DSSP file (Angstrom, degrees, kcal/mol; ACC not computed):
  #  RESIDUE AA STRUCTURE BP1 BP2  ACC     N-H-->O    O-->H-N    N-H-->O    O-->H-N    TCO  KAPPA ALPHA  PHI   PSI    X-CA   Y-CA   Z-CA
    1    1 A M              0   0    0      0, 0.0    27,-2.3     0, 0.0     2,-0.6   0.000 360.0 360.0 360.0 148.9   60.3    9.7   66.9
    2    2 A R  E     -a   28   0A   0     25,-0.2    57,-2.5    27,-0.1    58,-1.4  -0.799 360.0-173.7 -87.8 122.4   61.7   13.1   65.9
    3    3 A V  E     -ab  29  60A   0     25,-3.0    27,-2.5    -2,-0.6     2,-0.4  -0.966  18.3-150.0-128.3 115.8   60.0   14.1   62.7
    4    4 A A  E     -ab  30  61A   0     56,-2.6    58,-2.3    -2,-0.5     2,-0.4  -0.703  23.4-177.0 -81.6 134.0   60.8   17.2   60.5
    5    5 A I  E     +ab  31  62A   0     25,-2.5    27,-2.9    -2,-0.4    28,-0.4  -0.998  10.4 155.6-134.0 136.6   57.8   18.5   58.6
    6    6 A A  E     - b   0  63A   0     56,-1.8    58,-1.7    -2,-0.4     2,-0.3  -0.976  10.8-178.7-152.2 165.1   57.4   21.3   56.2
    7    7 A A  E     - b   0  64A   0     26,-2.1    58,-0.2    -2,-0.3     2,-0.1  -0.981  25.0-120.6-157.2 159.1   55.1   22.4   53.4
    8    8 A D    >>  -     0   0    0     56,-1.7     4,-1.2    -2,-0.3     3,-0.7  -0.351  57.3 -77.1 -90.3-172.9   54.8   25.1   50.8
    9    9 A H  T 34 S+     0   0    0      1,-0.3     3,-0.2     2,-0.2    56,-0.1   0.848 132.1  52.6 -53.8 -40.1   51.6   27.3   50.7
   10   10 A A  T 34 S+     0   0    0      1,-0.2    -1,-0.3    30,-0.1     4,-0.2   0.804 114.6  40.8 -72.5 -27.4   49.5   24.5   49.0
   11   11 A G  T <> S+     0   0    0     -3,-0.7     4,-2.7    53,-0.4     3,-0.3   0.542  88.3  98.2 -95.3  -8.4   50.4   21.9   51.7
   12   12 A Y  H  X S+     0   0    0     -4,-1.2     4,-2.4     1,-0.2     5,-0.2   0.869  80.2  49.5 -49.1 -49.5   50.2   24.3   54.7
   13   13 A P  H  > S+     0   0    0      0, 0.0     4,-1.7     0, 0.0    -1,-0.2   0.910 115.4  43.7 -60.0 -41.3   46.7   23.3   55.8
   14   14 A L  H  > S+     0   0    0     -3,-0.3     4,-3.3    -4,-0.2     5,-0.3   0.915 111.1  55.2 -70.9 -38.6   47.4   19.6   55.7
   15   15 A K  H  X S+     0   0    0     -4,-2.7     4,-2.8     1,-0.2     5,-0.3   0.940 106.9  51.4 -58.2 -46.5   50.8   20.1   57.4
   16   16 A Q  H  X S+     0   0    0     -4,-2.4     4,-1.9    -5,-0.2    -1,-0.2   0.941 115.3  41.0 -57.8 -52.0   49.1   21.9   60.3
   17   17 A E  H  X S+     0   0    0     -4,-1.7     4,-1.9     1,-0.2    -1,-0.2   0.919 116.3  47.5 -64.0 -47.5   46.6   19.1   60.8
   18   18 A L  H  X S+     0   0    0     -4,-3.3     4,-2.1     2,-0.2    -2,-0.2   0.877 109.8  53.1 -64.9 -38.7   49.1   16.3   60.3
   19   19 A A  H  X S+     0   0    0     -4,-2.8     4,-2.3    -5,-0.3    -1,-0.2   0.918 109.9  50.1 -60.1 -45.0   51.7   17.9   62.7
   20   20 A S  H  X S+     0   0    0     -4,-1.9     4,-1.9    -5,-0.3    -2,-0.2   0.893 110.7  47.2 -65.3 -38.7   49.0   18.1   65.4
   21   21 A R  H  X S+     0   0    0     -4,-1.9     4,-1.3     2,-0.2    -1,-0.2   0.852 111.7  51.6 -70.0 -34.4   47.9   14.5   65.0
   22   22 A L  H  <>S+     0   0    0     -4,-2.1     5,-2.4     2,-0.2    -2,-0.2   0.871 109.2  49.7 -70.8 -36.5   51.6   13.4   65.1
   23   23 A R  H ><5S+     0   0    0     -4,-2.3     3,-1.6     1,-0.2    -2,-0.2   0.914 108.8  52.7 -67.3 -41.2   52.3   15.3   68.3
   24   24 A E  H 3<5S+     0   0    0     -4,-1.9    -1,-0.2     1,-0.3    -2,-0.2   0.820 105.7  55.9 -61.4 -31.1   49.2   13.8   69.9
   25   25 A A  T 3<5S-     0   0    0     -4,-1.3    -1,-0.3    -5,-0.1    -2,-0.2   0.468 128.5 -98.1 -83.8  -2.1   50.5   10.4   69.0
   26   26 A G  T < 5S+     0   0    0     -3,-1.6    -3,-0.2     1,-0.3     2,-0.2   0.466  75.7 138.9 106.0  -0.5   53.7   11.1   70.8
   27   27 A H      < -     0   0    0     -5,-2.4     2,-0.6    -6,-0.1    -1,-0.3  -0.497  54.1-125.4 -78.3 147.9   56.1   12.2   68.1
   28   28 A Q  E     -a    2   0A   0    -27,-2.3   -25,-3.0    -2,-0.2     2,-0.5  -0.850  32.1-154.4 -91.7 121.8   58.5   15.1   68.5
   29   29 A I  E     -a    3   0A   0     -2,-0.6     2,-0.8   -27,-0.2   -25,-0.2  -0.864  16.2-164.0-109.6 128.4   57.7   17.5   65.6
   30   30 A L  E     -a    4   0A   0    -27,-2.5   -25,-2.5    -2,-0.5     2,-0.7  -0.898  17.8-157.0-103.6 101.0   60.3   19.9   64.1
   31   31 A D  E     -a    5   0A   0     -2,-0.8   -25,-0.2   -27,-0.2     3,-0.1  -0.723  15.3-179.7 -86.4 112.9   58.0   22.3   62.1
   32   32 A L        -     0   0    0    -27,-2.9   -26,-0.2    -2,-0.7     2,-0.1   0.284  40.8-149.7 -97.7   9.3   60.1   23.9   59.4
   33   33 A G        -     0   0    0    -28,-0.4   -26,-2.1     1,-0.3    -1,-0.4  -0.409  66.4-169.7 101.0-176.1   57.5   26.0   57.9
   34   34 A T        -     0   0    0    -28,-0.3    -1,-0.3    -2,-0.1    -2,-0.0   0.700  33.9-166.5 -72.9 172.0   55.8   27.5   56.0
   35   35 A Q        +     0   0    0     -2,-0.2     2,-0.3    -3,-0.1   -27,-0.1   0.093  63.3  22.5-117.5  23.8   53.5   29.2   58.5
   36   36 A S  S    S-     0   0    0      2,-0.2   -24,-0.2     1,-0.0    -2,-0.1  -0.960  81.3 -99.9-165.7 179.5   50.7   30.5   56.2
   37   37 A T  S    S+     0   0    0     -2,-0.3   -28,-0.1   -25,-0.1     3,-0.1   0.182  76.0 125.6 -95.4  13.5   49.1   30.1   52.8
   38   38 A D  S    S-     0   0    0      1,-0.1    -2,-0.2   -30,-0.0   -29,-0.2  -0.560  77.6 -90.1 -72.1 139.0   51.1   33.0   51.4
   39   39 A P        +     0   0    0      0, 0.0     2,-0.3     0, 0.0    -1,-0.1  -0.213  59.6 159.1 -60.5 135.1   52.9   31.8   48.2
   40   40 A V        -     0   0    0     -3,-0.1     2,-0.5    -6,-0.0   -31,-0.2  -0.837  43.5 -94.9-141.5 177.3   56.4   30.4   48.8
   41   41 A D    >>  -     0   0    0     -2,-0.3     3,-1.1     1,-0.1     4,-0.7  -0.877  21.4-146.6-104.6 124.2   58.7   28.0   46.8
   42   42 A Y  H >> S+     0   0    0     -2,-0.5     4,-2.4     1,-0.2     3,-0.6   0.826  93.0  69.4 -61.2 -34.4   58.6   24.3   47.7
   43   43 A P  H 3> S+     0   0    0      0, 0.0     4,-2.1     0, 0.0    -1,-0.2   0.855  95.3  58.3 -55.9 -30.4   62.3   23.7   46.9
   44   44 A D  H <> S+     0   0    0     -3,-1.1     4,-1.7     1,-0.2    -2,-0.2   0.915 110.7  40.2 -59.3 -42.8   63.1   25.8   50.0
   45   45 A Y  H <X S+     0   0    0     -4,-0.7     4,-2.3    -3,-0.6     5,-0.2   0.798 109.7  58.3 -79.0 -33.0   61.1   23.5   52.2
   46   46 A A  H  X S+     0   0    0     -4,-2.4     4,-2.4     2,-0.2    -1,-0.2   0.912 109.2  47.0 -56.4 -45.3   62.4   20.4   50.6
   47   47 A E  H  X S+     0   0    0     -4,-2.1     4,-3.0    -5,-0.2     5,-0.3   0.901 109.4  53.6 -66.6 -42.3   65.9   21.5   51.4
   48   48 A A  H  X S+     0   0    0     -4,-1.7     4,-1.7     2,-0.2    -2,-0.2   0.909 113.0  42.3 -60.3 -42.4   65.0   22.3   55.0
   49   49 A V  H  X S+     0   0    0     -4,-2.3     4,-1.7     2,-0.2    -2,-0.2   0.951 115.2  50.6 -66.9 -48.4   63.5   18.8   55.6
   50   50 A G  H  X S+     0   0    0     -4,-2.4     4,-3.0     1,-0.2     5,-0.2   0.907 111.5  47.8 -53.3 -49.1   66.3   17.1   53.8
   51   51 A R  H  X S+     0   0    0     -4,-3.0     4,-2.9     1,-0.2     6,-0.3   0.898 108.4  54.4 -62.7 -42.8   68.9   19.0   55.8
   52   52 A A  H  <>S+     0   0    0     -4,-1.7     5,-2.0    -5,-0.3     6,-1.8   0.840 112.5  43.2 -63.2 -33.6   67.2   18.2   59.1
   53   53 A V  H ><5S+     0   0    0     -4,-1.7     3,-1.7     4,-0.2    -2,-0.2   0.936 115.3  48.1 -75.7 -49.5   67.3   14.5   58.3
   54   54 A L  H 3<5S+     0   0    0     -4,-3.0    -2,-0.2     1,-0.3    -3,-0.2   0.869 112.6  49.5 -62.2 -35.1   70.9   14.5   57.0
   55   55 A E  T 3<5S-     0   0    0     -4,-2.9    -1,-0.3    -5,-0.2    -2,-0.2   0.407 112.7-122.0 -80.2   1.4   72.0   16.5   60.1
   56   56 A E  T < 5S+     0   0    0     -3,-1.7    -3,-0.2     2,-0.3    -4,-0.1   0.716  78.8 124.9  61.4  27.1   70.2   14.1   62.4
   57   57 A R  S   <S+     0   0    0     -5,-2.0     2,-0.3    -6,-0.3    -4,-0.2   0.663  84.5  27.7 -80.6 -20.1   68.0   16.8   63.9
   58   58 A A        -     0   0    0     -6,-1.8    -2,-0.3    -5,-0.1   -55,-0.2  -0.980  67.4-148.2-136.5 149.2   65.1   14.5   62.7
   59   59 A E  S    S+     0   0    0    -57,-2.5     2,-0.3    -2,-0.3   -56,-0.2   0.800  87.8   9.8 -85.0 -30.9   65.0   10.8   62.2
   60   60 A R  E     -b    3   0A   0    -58,-1.4   -56,-2.6     2,-0.0     2,-0.3  -0.929  69.7-138.9-140.0 165.9   62.5   11.2   59.4
   61   61 A G  E     -bc   4 103A   0     41,-2.1    43,-2.4    -2,-0.3     2,-0.4  -0.913   4.9-162.4-124.9 155.4   61.0   13.8   57.3
   62   62 A I  E     -bc   5 104A   0    -58,-2.3   -56,-1.8    -2,-0.3     2,-0.4  -0.991  14.3-174.9-132.5 129.9   57.5   14.6   55.9
   63   63 A L  E     -bc   6 105A   0     41,-3.0    43,-2.5    -2,-0.4     2,-0.4  -0.971   2.3-170.3-128.5 138.7   57.1   17.1   53.1
   64   64 A I  E     +bc   7 106A   0    -58,-1.7   -56,-1.7    -2,-0.4   -53,-0.4  -0.987  14.9 152.3-136.9 128.6   54.0   18.4   51.5
   65   65 A C  E     - c   0 107A   0     41,-1.6    43,-3.2    -2,-0.4    44,-0.4  -0.745  61.5 -77.7-134.1-170.7   53.2   20.5   48.5
   66   66 A G  S    S+     0   0    0     41,-0.2    43,-2.7    -2,-0.2    44,-0.3   0.946 125.2   3.3 -59.7 -53.9   50.2   20.8   46.2
   67   67 A S  S    S-     0   0    0     40,-0.2    40,-0.2    41,-0.2    -1,-0.2   0.638  91.6-127.1-102.0 -19.5   50.8   17.5   44.2
   68   68 A G  S  > S+     0   0    0     38,-0.2     4,-1.9    17,-0.0     5,-0.2   0.097  86.1 101.0  90.3 -20.3   53.8   16.2   46.0
   69   69 A V  H  > S+     0   0    0      2,-0.2     4,-2.2     1,-0.2     5,-0.2   0.938  80.8  41.9 -67.7 -49.4   55.7   15.9   42.7
   70   70 A G  H  > S+     0   0    0      1,-0.2     4,-2.3     2,-0.2    -1,-0.2   0.880 114.9  51.2 -72.6 -32.7   57.8   19.0   42.8
   71   71 A A  H  > S+     0   0    0      2,-0.2     4,-2.5     1,-0.2    -1,-0.2   0.878 110.8  49.9 -66.5 -37.3   58.7   18.6   46.5
   72   72 A S  H  X S+     0   0    0     -4,-1.9     4,-2.0     2,-0.2    11,-0.2   0.894 110.9  48.3 -63.5 -43.1   59.7   15.0   45.8
   73   73 A V  H  < S+     0   0    0     -4,-2.2     4,-0.2     1,-0.2    -2,-0.2   0.950 114.3  46.7 -63.2 -46.6   61.9   16.0   42.9
   74   74 A A  H >< S+     0   0    0     -4,-2.3     3,-1.6     1,-0.2     4,-0.3   0.918 111.7  49.6 -62.4 -45.8   63.6   18.8   44.9
   75   75 A A  H >< S+     0   0    0     -4,-2.5     3,-1.7     1,-0.3    -1,-0.2   0.877 103.5  60.6 -65.3 -36.0   64.2   16.7   48.1
   76   76 A N  T 3< S+     0   0    0     -4,-2.0    -1,-0.3     1,-0.3    -2,-0.2   0.485  88.5  73.9 -74.7   3.1   65.8   13.9   46.0
   77   77 A K  T <  S+     0   0    0     -3,-1.6    -1,-0.3    -4,-0.2    -2,-0.2   0.661  77.4  88.2 -79.4 -17.6   68.5   16.4   44.9
   78   78 A L  S X  S-     0   0    0     -3,-1.7     3,-2.5    -4,-0.3    67,-0.0  -0.728  89.8-119.5 -85.1 116.3   70.1   16.2   48.3
   79   79 A P  T 3  S+     0   0    0      0, 0.0     3,-0.1     0, 0.0    -2,-0.1  -0.291 100.3  25.4 -54.3 129.1   72.6   13.3   48.4
   80   80 A G  T 3  S+     0   0    0      1,-0.3     2,-0.5    -4,-0.1    -4,-0.1   0.214  95.1 113.2  98.1 -16.1   71.4   10.8   51.1
   81   81 A I    <   -     0   0    0     -3,-2.5     2,-0.6    -6,-0.2    -1,-0.3  -0.801  44.0-171.8 -95.4 130.3   67.8   11.8   50.9
   82   82 A R        -     0   0    0     -2,-0.5    20,-1.7    18,-0.2    21,-1.5  -0.861  14.5-177.6-121.5  92.6   65.4    9.2   49.6
   83   83 A A  E     -d  103   0A   0     -2,-0.6     2,-0.4   -11,-0.2    21,-0.2  -0.724   4.7-167.9 -94.7 132.5   62.1   11.0   49.2
   84   84 A G  E     -d  104   0A   0     19,-2.3    21,-2.8    -2,-0.4     2,-0.6  -0.984  19.4-139.5-130.9 131.2   59.0    9.1   48.1
   85   85 A L  E     -d  105   0A   0     -2,-0.4     2,-0.4    19,-0.2    21,-0.2  -0.723  33.4-179.4 -80.6 117.6   55.7   10.5   47.0
   86   86 A C        +     0   0    0     19,-2.2    21,-0.3    -2,-0.6     3,-0.1  -0.977  30.2 162.1-125.2 134.4   53.1    8.1   48.5
   87   87 A H  S    S+     0   0    0     -2,-0.4     2,-0.3    19,-0.1    -1,-0.1   0.144  71.3  58.9-127.0  11.5   49.3    8.2   48.2
   88   88 A D  S  > S-     0   0    0      1,-0.1     4,-1.6    31,-0.0     3,-0.1  -0.984  81.0-124.1-138.5 150.9   48.7    4.6   49.4
   89   89 A T  H  > S+     0   0    0     -2,-0.3     4,-1.7     1,-0.2     5,-0.3   0.811 106.1  59.4 -65.2 -33.8   49.6    2.8   52.6
   90   90 A Y  H  > S+     0   0    0      1,-0.2     4,-3.0     2,-0.2     5,-0.3   0.954 108.3  45.4 -58.8 -48.2   51.6    0.0   51.0
   91   91 A S  H  > S+     0   0    0      1,-0.2     4,-2.4     2,-0.2    -1,-0.2   0.876 107.7  59.6 -61.2 -37.8   54.0    2.5   49.4
   92   92 A A  H  < S+     0   0    0     -4,-1.6     4,-0.3     1,-0.2    -1,-0.2   0.864 118.4  27.3 -63.2 -38.7   54.4    4.4   52.6
   93   93 A H  H >X S+     0   0    0     -4,-1.7     4,-2.6    -3,-0.3     3,-0.9   0.858 119.7  54.6 -91.9 -38.6   55.7    1.5   54.6
   94   94 A Q  H 3X>S+     0   0    0     -4,-3.0     4,-2.7    -5,-0.3     5,-0.8   0.852 100.9  62.0 -61.5 -34.7   57.3   -0.5   51.7
   95   95 A G  H 3<5S+     0   0    0     -4,-2.4     6,-2.7    -5,-0.3     4,-0.4   0.811 111.9  38.0 -61.9 -28.5   59.4    2.6   50.8
   96   96 A V  H <>5S+     0   0    0     -3,-0.9     4,-1.1    -4,-0.3    -2,-0.2   0.883 117.2  49.6 -85.0 -45.9   61.0    2.4   54.2
   97   97 A E  H  <5S+     0   0    0     -4,-2.6    32,-2.5    31,-0.2    33,-0.5   0.881 128.9  18.5 -62.1 -42.3   61.2   -1.4   54.4
   98   98 A H  T  <5S+     0   0    0     -4,-2.7    -3,-0.2    30,-0.2    -1,-0.2   0.787 136.3  30.2 -98.6 -38.0   62.8   -1.9   51.0
   99   99 A D  T  4<S-     0   0    0     -5,-0.8    -3,-0.2    -4,-0.4    -2,-0.1   0.397  92.8-123.2-113.4  -0.8   64.3    1.5   50.0
  100  100 A A     <  -     0   0    0     -4,-1.1    -4,-0.3    -6,-0.2   -18,-0.2   0.852  38.5-169.3  58.0  35.1   65.2    3.1   53.2
  101  101 A M        +     0   0    0     -6,-2.7   -18,-0.2     1,-0.1    -1,-0.2  -0.334  13.7 179.9 -56.4 131.1   63.0    6.1   52.4
  102  102 A N        +     0   0    0    -20,-1.7   -41,-2.1     1,-0.2     2,-0.4   0.425  63.1  50.7-118.2  -1.8   63.6    8.8   54.8
  103  103 A V  E     -cd  61  83A   0    -21,-1.5   -19,-2.3   -43,-0.2     2,-0.5  -0.975  67.5-153.2-136.8 125.2   61.3   11.6   53.6
  104  104 A L  E     -cd  62  84A   0    -43,-2.4   -41,-3.0    -2,-0.4     2,-0.4  -0.835  13.2-157.4 -92.2 128.2   57.6   11.0   52.9
  105  105 A V  E     -cd  63  85A   0    -21,-2.8   -19,-2.2    -2,-0.5     2,-0.3  -0.918  10.7-174.5-112.0 138.3   56.1   13.3   50.4
  106  106 A L  E     -c   64   0A   0    -43,-2.5   -41,-1.6    -2,-0.4     2,-0.7  -0.920  25.0-128.0-125.9 149.0   52.5   14.0   50.3
  107  107 A G  E >>  -c   65   0A   0     -2,-0.3     4,-2.1   -21,-0.3     3,-1.2  -0.901  14.9-163.0-100.0 114.5   50.2   16.0   47.9
  108  108 A G  T 34 S+     0   0    0    -43,-3.2   -42,-0.2    -2,-0.7   -41,-0.2   0.733  92.0  45.0 -62.2 -28.9   48.1   18.4   49.9
  109  109 A R  T 34 S+     0   0    0    -43,-2.7    -1,-0.3   -44,-0.4   -42,-0.1   0.364 114.4  50.4 -95.6   1.6   45.7   18.9   47.0
  110  110 A V  T <4 S+     0   0    0     -3,-1.2     2,-0.3   -44,-0.3    -2,-0.2   0.783 110.4  35.1-111.4 -40.2   45.5   15.2   46.2
  111  111 A I  S  < S-     0   0    0     -4,-2.1    -1,-0.2     1,-0.0     2,-0.1  -0.784  73.0-124.4-119.6 159.7   44.8   13.5   49.6
  112  112 A G     >  -     0   0    0     -2,-0.3     4,-2.5    -3,-0.1     5,-0.2  -0.372  35.1 -94.7 -96.9 179.8   42.8   14.4   52.6
  113  113 A V  H  > S+     0   0    0      1,-0.2     4,-2.8     2,-0.2     5,-0.2   0.901 118.7  53.1 -60.8 -45.1   43.7   14.5   56.3
  114  114 A E  H  > S+     0   0    0      1,-0.2     4,-1.9     2,-0.2    -1,-0.2   0.933 113.3  42.5 -63.0 -47.2   42.6   11.0   57.2
  115  115 A L  H  > S+     0   0    0      2,-0.2     4,-2.7     1,-0.2    -1,-0.2   0.873 112.1  54.2 -68.6 -35.8   44.6    9.3   54.5
  116  116 A A  H  X S+     0   0    0     -4,-2.5     4,-2.8     1,-0.2    -2,-0.2   0.932 110.2  48.3 -59.6 -46.2   47.6   11.6   55.2
  117  117 A H  H  X S+     0   0    0     -4,-2.8     4,-2.6     1,-0.2    -1,-0.2   0.897 111.3  48.4 -60.5 -41.1   47.5   10.5   58.8
  118  118 A E  H  X S+     0   0    0     -4,-1.9     4,-2.4    -5,-0.2     5,-0.2   0.918 112.7  49.4 -69.2 -42.1   47.3    6.8   57.9
  119  119 A L  H  X S+     0   0    0     -4,-2.7     4,-2.9     2,-0.2    -2,-0.2   0.954 111.2  48.3 -57.6 -48.3   50.2    7.2   55.5
  120  120 A A  H  X S+     0   0    0     -4,-2.8     4,-3.1     1,-0.2     5,-0.3   0.946 111.2  52.5 -60.3 -47.1   52.4    9.0   58.1
  121  121 A R  H  X S+     0   0    0     -4,-2.6     4,-1.5     1,-0.2    -1,-0.2   0.907 111.9  44.1 -50.2 -48.7   51.5    6.2   60.7
  122  122 A N  H  X S+     0   0    0     -4,-2.4     4,-1.0     2,-0.2    -1,-0.2   0.912 115.2  48.9 -70.9 -41.7   52.6    3.5   58.3
  123  123 A Y  H  < S+     0   0    0     -4,-2.9     3,-0.4    -5,-0.2    -2,-0.2   0.917 112.9  46.3 -58.9 -47.2   55.7    5.4   57.3
  124  124 A L  H  < S+     0   0    0     -4,-3.1    -1,-0.2     1,-0.2    -2,-0.2   0.745 113.0  49.7 -69.5 -24.4   56.8    6.1   60.8
  125  125 A A  H  < S+     0   0    0     -4,-1.5    -1,-0.2    -5,-0.3    -2,-0.2   0.678  93.2  95.6 -87.1 -16.6   56.2    2.6   62.1
  126  126 A A     <  -     0   0    0     -4,-1.0     2,-0.4    -3,-0.4   -32,-0.1  -0.372  56.7-160.6 -78.9 148.0   58.1    1.0   59.2
  127  127 A E        -     0   0    0     -2,-0.1     2,-0.2   -34,-0.1   -27,-0.1  -0.971  29.7-102.1-127.6 146.0   61.8   -0.1   59.6
  128  128 A F        -     0   0    0     -2,-0.4   -31,-0.2     1,-0.1   -30,-0.2  -0.494  27.2-149.7 -63.3 130.6   64.4   -0.8   56.9
  129  129 A R        -     0   0    0    -32,-2.5    -1,-0.1    -2,-0.2   -31,-0.1   0.852  14.6-150.2 -76.7 -35.8   64.7   -4.6   56.6
  130  130 A G        +     0   0    0    -33,-0.5   -32,-0.1     1,-0.2    -1,-0.1   0.633  31.5 164.5  74.0  14.4   68.3   -4.5   55.5
  131  131 A E     >  -     0   0    0      1,-0.1     4,-2.9     4,-0.1     3,-0.4  -0.217  52.8-104.3 -59.9 158.5   68.1   -7.7   53.4
  132  132 A A  H  > S+     0   0    0      1,-0.2     4,-2.7     2,-0.2     5,-0.2   0.872 119.7  51.8 -54.5 -42.9   71.0   -8.3   51.0
  133  133 A R  H  > S+     0   0    0      1,-0.2     4,-1.7     2,-0.2    -1,-0.2   0.864 112.0  45.5 -64.4 -35.6   69.0   -7.3   48.0
  134  134 A H  H  > S+     0   0    0     -3,-0.4     4,-2.5     2,-0.2    -2,-0.2   0.908 112.5  50.6 -76.1 -40.2   67.9   -4.1   49.5
  135  135 A Q  H  X S+     0   0    0     -4,-2.9     4,-2.2     1,-0.2    -2,-0.2   0.905 109.6  52.1 -58.3 -40.0   71.4   -3.2   50.7
  136  136 A R  H  X S+     0   0    0     -4,-2.7     4,-1.6    -5,-0.2    -1,-0.2   0.931 110.7  47.1 -64.2 -43.6   72.8   -3.9   47.2
  137  137 A R  H  X S+     0   0    0     -4,-1.7     4,-1.9     1,-0.2    -1,-0.2   0.884 110.7  51.5 -69.2 -36.6   70.2   -1.5   45.7
  138  138 A L  H  X S+     0   0    0     -4,-2.5     4,-2.4     2,-0.2    -1,-0.2   0.896 107.0  54.1 -60.7 -39.9   70.9    1.2   48.2
  139  139 A Q  H  X S+     0   0    0     -4,-2.2     4,-2.1     1,-0.2    -2,-0.2   0.858 107.7  50.8 -59.9 -38.7   74.6    0.8   47.4
  140  140 A K  H  X S+     0   0    0     -4,-1.6     4,-1.9     2,-0.2    -1,-0.2   0.860 109.9  49.2 -66.8 -39.5   73.8    1.4   43.7
  141  141 A I  H  X S+     0   0    0     -4,-1.9     4,-2.3     2,-0.2    -2,-0.2   0.921 110.4  50.1 -66.2 -41.8   71.7    4.5   44.6
  142  142 A T  H  X S+     0   0    0     -4,-2.4     4,-2.5     1,-0.2    -2,-0.2   0.912 111.0  50.8 -62.2 -45.6   74.7    5.9   46.7
  143  143 A A  H  X S+     0   0    0     -4,-2.1     4,-2.3     1,-0.2    -1,-0.2   0.852 107.9  52.7 -59.6 -38.0   77.0    5.1   43.7
  144  144 A L  H  X S+     0   0    0     -4,-1.9     4,-1.8     2,-0.2    -2,-0.2   0.928 108.8  49.4 -67.2 -45.0   74.6    7.0   41.3
  145  145 A E  H  X S+     0   0    0     -4,-2.3     4,-0.8     1,-0.2    -2,-0.2   0.931 114.0  45.7 -62.6 -42.2   74.7   10.1   43.6
  146  146 A A  H  < S+     0   0    0     -4,-2.5     3,-0.5     1,-0.2    -1,-0.2   0.887 109.1  54.2 -66.4 -35.2   78.5   10.0   43.8
  147  147 A R  H  < S+     0   0    0     -4,-2.3    -1,-0.2     1,-0.2    -2,-0.2   0.828 117.8  35.7 -68.9 -30.6   78.9    9.5   40.1
  148  148 A Y  H >< S+     0   0    0     -4,-1.8     3,-1.5    -5,-0.1    -1,-0.2   0.413  86.8 127.5-107.0   4.1   76.8   12.6   39.2
  149  149 A A  T 3< S+     0   0    0     -4,-0.8    -3,-0.0    -3,-0.5    -4,-0.0  -0.336  75.0  14.1 -57.6 136.6   77.9   14.8   42.2
  150  150 A G  T 3  S+     0   0    0      1,-0.3    -1,-0.2    -2,-0.0    -2,-0.1   0.332  85.0 135.3  83.4  -6.1   79.0   18.2   41.2
  151  151 A E    X   -     0   0    0     -3,-1.5     3,-1.4     1,-0.1    -1,-0.3  -0.653  65.9-107.7 -78.0 128.1   77.9   18.2   37.7
  152  152 A P  T 3  S-     0   0    0      0, 0.0    -1,-0.1     0, 0.0    -3,-0.0  -0.357  96.9 -11.2 -56.7 121.9   76.2   21.5   36.8
  153  153 A G  T 3  S-     0   0    0     -2,-0.2     4,-0.1     2,-0.0    -2,-0.0   0.394 108.8-106.7  67.9  -2.4   72.4   20.9   36.5
  154  154 A G    <   -     0   0    0     -3,-1.4     3,-0.4    -6,-0.1     2,-0.3   0.087  43.8 -72.9  70.3 169.1   72.9   17.1   36.6
  155  155 A K  S    S+     0   0    0      1,-0.2    -2,-0.0    -7,-0.1    -7,-0.0  -0.708 108.5  31.0 -99.3 156.0   72.5   14.9   33.6
  156  156 A G  S    S+     0   0    0     -2,-0.3    -1,-0.2     1,-0.2     3,-0.1   0.687  80.7 154.6  77.7  22.1   69.3   13.9   31.9
  157  157 A G        -     0   0    0     -3,-0.4    -1,-0.2     1,-0.2    -3,-0.1  -0.141  51.7 -68.6 -70.9 172.3   67.4   17.2   32.8
  158  158 A G        -     0   0    0      1,-0.1    -1,-0.2     2,-0.0    -2,-0.0  -0.171  30.1-146.4 -60.2 155.0   64.6   18.6   30.9
  159  159 A R              0   0    0      1,-0.1    -1,-0.1    -3,-0.1    -2,-0.0   0.460 360.0 360.0 -99.9  -5.1   65.0   19.9   27.4
  160  160 A G              0   0    0      0, 0.0    -1,-0.1     0, 0.0    -2,-0.0   0.478 360.0 360.0-105.4 360.0   62.4   22.6   27.7
């Protein structure tokens, strides 16, 4: 499978190890950076992974930042991206099977290499089931994206 992977500085060490293991497993890896532990901004890498998936340069994406939270929030701003922060194997495969998750987000300061590899394996092996209830829910997500597209800052943002 073609997999886009990127991380900010906090996720860089885990990205390097995970990308290597995924290559060994036969996946084609599109490494979108960063290439060091020098401080960078995770939204830039979330956009890079999201665009690679949306432009079909990759079938799936993996994104890593310190906690995974910020990268997940940023990636989900791209219409058509369904990024899920996962730290357990059930969520990693269920997110694809039920929610058509197309970007796996990991916290590089939260989980270790072995768990990250197990999560990535489960995520990449999973397929969307396409059952009527899942299709209906995806249509509602698409409708939400369309309804709020183009609004400055979006609705419901923070107050602080």
